[in-house]
C-alpha positions, 0 to 999 in steps of 0.5 A: 598379799596374793593370798588376802585377794585369793580370800576376798575373791572366794568371799565375793563368789560366796556372796554372789552365789547366796545372793544368785540362790536367794532370787529364786523360790519354789511355790509347791502344788499344794501351796500359794504365796504372798511376796512381801517387799520391805513387809508390804504385799507385792504379788500373790503367785498362786502357779506352782513352779520356780520364781524370782524375786529380789534378794534382801528386799523381797521374802515370800510368806507361803500359805496352803492351798489344801482344804484345813480342819477346824474342830471346836471343843463339844459344848452344850446347846439349848434347842428351841424346845428347851432340851439340852444338847451336847454338840461336837462340830468342825469346820472345813475350810481354805484360803481364797485371797491370800493378800487379804488374809495375810492382811486379817490373819497373817497366818493359819494359827491365828485363823484358827484361833479367830474362827473357833468362836465363830464356829461356836456361836454360829452353831449355838445360833442355828441349832439354838432356833430349832428343835432336838428332833430336827437333829434326828431328822433329814434337816440335820443337813440343812442346818450344817448348811446354814452354820456353813453359810453364816460362817461365811458371812462372819468371816467375809473380810479374812480371805477364806472360804468356809468349805463345810461344816459337819456335827460329829455328835449331838447327844443329850447330856449324861444326866438327861440320857440317864433319866431318858433310859429310866424312863424308856425302861418304864415304858417298855415294862409298861408295854410289856404289862399291857401285852401280857395282860391282853395275852392273859385276857385273850388266853382266858377267852380261847379257853372258855371258849374252847371249853364251851366247845368241849362241853357242848360236843361231850353233851352231844356225844353222851346224848348220841351214845345214849341214843345209839345204847337205847337203840341197840338195847331195843334191838337185842330186847327185840332179837332176843324176844324174837329168838325166845318166842321161836323156841322158849325151851332153848331160850330157858336153857341157855338162860339157865346155862348162863346163870349156871356159868355166873353163879359157879365160878372158881373152884370153891363155890358153894351154894346152900339150897333146897334140891327141888329148887327152880334153879337145879331143874336142868340137873334133874331133868335133862328137858328142864323140868321142875323137880317134884317136891319130896315125898310126893309121887307122880 
């Protein structure tokens, strides 16, 4: 009998402890809570710390305060200029009204399922109304803000706020990229051919001008050299004439010595001339008198 009383007392104490502990719940720094009473919203708790509730009657649903990521699958968008592009975007959102969020979506998983098509539709709507070139310009930031604002309008009753929308990548489809790359290669080849043609034309023009200048300089140099050579020959002739006039005999002797030197070169030179030739007059007479013909006497 006594043992049964102790067991009953222990059970009562255990139930009391469990009930006592279930009267308290803790909200973290990065959390917010919604207190439900018989599954109906009762209270929103945003302050972190220890709080109380009625055990067995009230329950607590926790929701994050932090920014949450919403990733959308890459999809193809047709811009206003009819260019196709593959867009990869994501959004960052947070819960600002836990009660409305719970009533509309209940938890984060359901929210992501509901928000994903909203993000995709707004991406197609906003980017489809602009040219592809706007994605490569400073206007890209405005387009992302427009997508964010449109998402907030579409999700106004969800108790959330879309803080930011970012476009990771906006590229042309693979087949378009290949075609554009091939066209760029052809354009670069055409530009290279034009540059080569212009360079060749310039080189030919420079070469022709250089050759013309060389011809002119050569002609001028030849003319000046002929003039100088003529002047030198004239001076030479004048000097020789002056020297000849001063001493004709010495000049004749000098010219004869030069003639001997030019004619009698080497050791095996043979000349067949008459002994009384004018050429040998200095061999027969130191004064250079012409030799007398044979058989004649003075």
